[in-house]
N, C-alpha and C positions, 0 to 999 in steps of 0.2 A: 030938082031932087027926085021927083017921081020918075023921070026918064032914067036917072042913074040906078034907082032901085029896080026898075023894070029891066034894065040891061043886065044888072047883076043877077036878077032872078033867071033870066033867059040863059045867061052864061052857066050858072049853077045847074040848071036843068039839062043843058047840053052836055056838061061834064058828067052828070049822073047817068044819062042815057049812054054816053060813050063808054063809061066804066062798065055798065051792064053788058053792052055789046062785046067789049073786049074780053070780059070774063067768060061769056058764053062761047065765043070763038075759041078761046084757049081751053075750053072743056073738051074740044074736039081735036084741034090741031096741035102738033108738037110745039114746044117752046124751044126755039133754037138760039135765042139771044136774050140777055137780061141786062138791066142797067149796070149791075156789078161787073159783068163781063166787059162792058164798055169802059168803065172806070179803070179796071185792072189793065186793060189793053193800053189805054192812054198812059198809065203809070209806067208800063214797060217801055213804051216808045220814048218817054222822056227820062228814063233811067239809063245811066251810063254803064251800070253793072249787069243789066239783064238783057237777054235777047228776047225777041217777041215769041211768046208761046201761047197758043190757044187751042186746046184739045177739048173737043165737045162732040159727043155722039148721042143721038136720041135712041133709046130702046124702050119698047112697051114694057109694062111691069111683068108681063108673062115671060120676058127674056132676061129678067133680073133675078138673081138668086134669092129665094125666100129667106136665106140666112142673112142677107144684107138688110132687107127691110125689117126683119126682126131685130137685127143689131142696132139700127138707128133708132127704132122705137125704144129699145132697152136702154140706149145711151141718152137720147135726147128728150123723150116724151113718153113715159110709160103709160100715161092715161090717154094716149092719142085716140084710140078707138072708142073711148067712152065720153070724152068731153066734146063740147060744142065749138071748139076752136080756142078756148081760153081755159087754162088751169088756174082757177081762182084761188085754190089753196097755195099753189106755188107763188102766185102773184102777191098774196097776203104775206107769205113768209119772206119774200124778197123785199117787200115794203118795210117790214119790221126790221129785217137785217140791214137795209140801207140806212134806216133811222138810227140804228145802234152803231153804225160804222163798220159792220161786218161785210165782207165781200162774199156775196152769195149769187147764185144764178138768178137771172132776172125774171124767171117764170115764163120765158118764151117757149111756145109750143111749135111743133112741126108745121102746123097750119099758119101760125104767125110768121115763121121763117119763110115759108113758101110764098105767102102774100108779099112779104118784104122783098124777097129775091126777084120775083117775077115782075112786080108792078112798080117798085119804089127804089129808092136810093139808100145807102147806108147813112145812119145818123140816129140821134136820140132825142131830137127836139119834139115838142108836143104836136106840131103839125104832122110830122112824119109818123109818129106813133098813132095819132088819130086816124090817119089814112090807112095805116097797117091794120088797125082794128076793123075799119070799114071793109077793106078787101078780104080780111079773114072771114067776116060774116058772109060775104058774097060767095067765096069759094066753098065754104062749109055747106051753104045752101044749094049752090048750083053745080058743084063738082062732086062732092061726097068724098069719103075717106080714101078710097082706092085711087081716085084720080089725083087727089092732093099728094098722096105718097108717091105716085108715079112721077108727077112733075117735080116734086122735091128731089127725088133720087136722080133726076136727069139734069137739074140745074145747080145743085149745091156745089159750092167751091170745095174741091178735094185736093188742092195743091196749087202751086204757082202756075196759073194758066190752065189748070185742069178742072173740068166741070163735069159732074155727072158720074154715075156708076160705071158705065161702059168705058169711058176714057180713063178713069182711075184703075179699073181692073186691068186694062190693057197696059197702062203705063207702069204700074207697080208690080203686077203679078204675071204679065204676059199671057193673059187668058181673057175670054169674054166674061162679062158680068154674070152671065147665067151659070158659070162654073165655079164661082167663088165658094169656098168652104166656110165653115163656121169661124175658124180661127182667122182667116183672111178678112171676112166680113167684119168681125169684131175689131180688127186692127184698123180698118178703114173708118169705122165709126169712132174709134178711140181718138183719132186725130182731128175730128170735125171741129172741136172748139178752136183750134188754131192750125189749119192745114198748111199755112205758109211756114210755120215754125217746125212742124213735125211731119214725118213721112211714115206711112204704114209698112213700107219695105225695109226701113231702117229704124225700128222702134227703140226708144230709150227705155230705161227701167220704168220711168213714169208711165209711158205708153203701154208697156207690158202689164203693169198693174191695172191700168184702165181696161185693157183687154180682158183680163181675168174677171174684173168686176162686171163688165158687159156680158161675158159668157155666162156668169152666174144669173144675171138678170134675164138673159135669153132662156135659160132653163126654167126659171120661175114663170115667165110669161107664157111659154109654150108656143103653139102654132098661131100665126096671124090669120084670122078669118074675117073677110069683108062681107058686109051685108049686101045682098043683091036686090 
């Protein structure tokens, strides 16, 4: 029994050290591939209705339009710059809504989504959510807000086989991500809840309404400033 406990302790320590090393390395190097990209690629391979599509380009945040990162903050996580990775008020509201049977947002922040997309797999079980919280703490501490947003904008799913701001800008608007205007940025942010269902270049009335709501939030939030 002692040997088993010792082995488990060593395995957990090794996993802890490996996770720290991985997070540190990805604070410096671009993230070119994620578990979700792998899952979606496998789904495409085994689907008779889809051809294989994987569009992914890494661009530093300096080459991404400020309109886009303001739009995703306005849409996905308006407290992003001030929270420590978790929006406790949103989590509490989501918990109350789930108990009452209402369908509300789950309180997921940009930091949570980045941790999930880069290090984990889709799912809602307690193990996955626990690991998501763990990696959220790590990236908040070791990366900081600007790097988290940079990675988020480069790996987020923005269409069927389309990942990141540059690929989305080129595919939908035939221009680099650096040249996106406010309206285009808001349209891209508007489809993020379900980028497989909606397209920013072919917006439905619902997406147009979301775009208007995001543009109002962008005006209220003002300029995004990162702490140096």
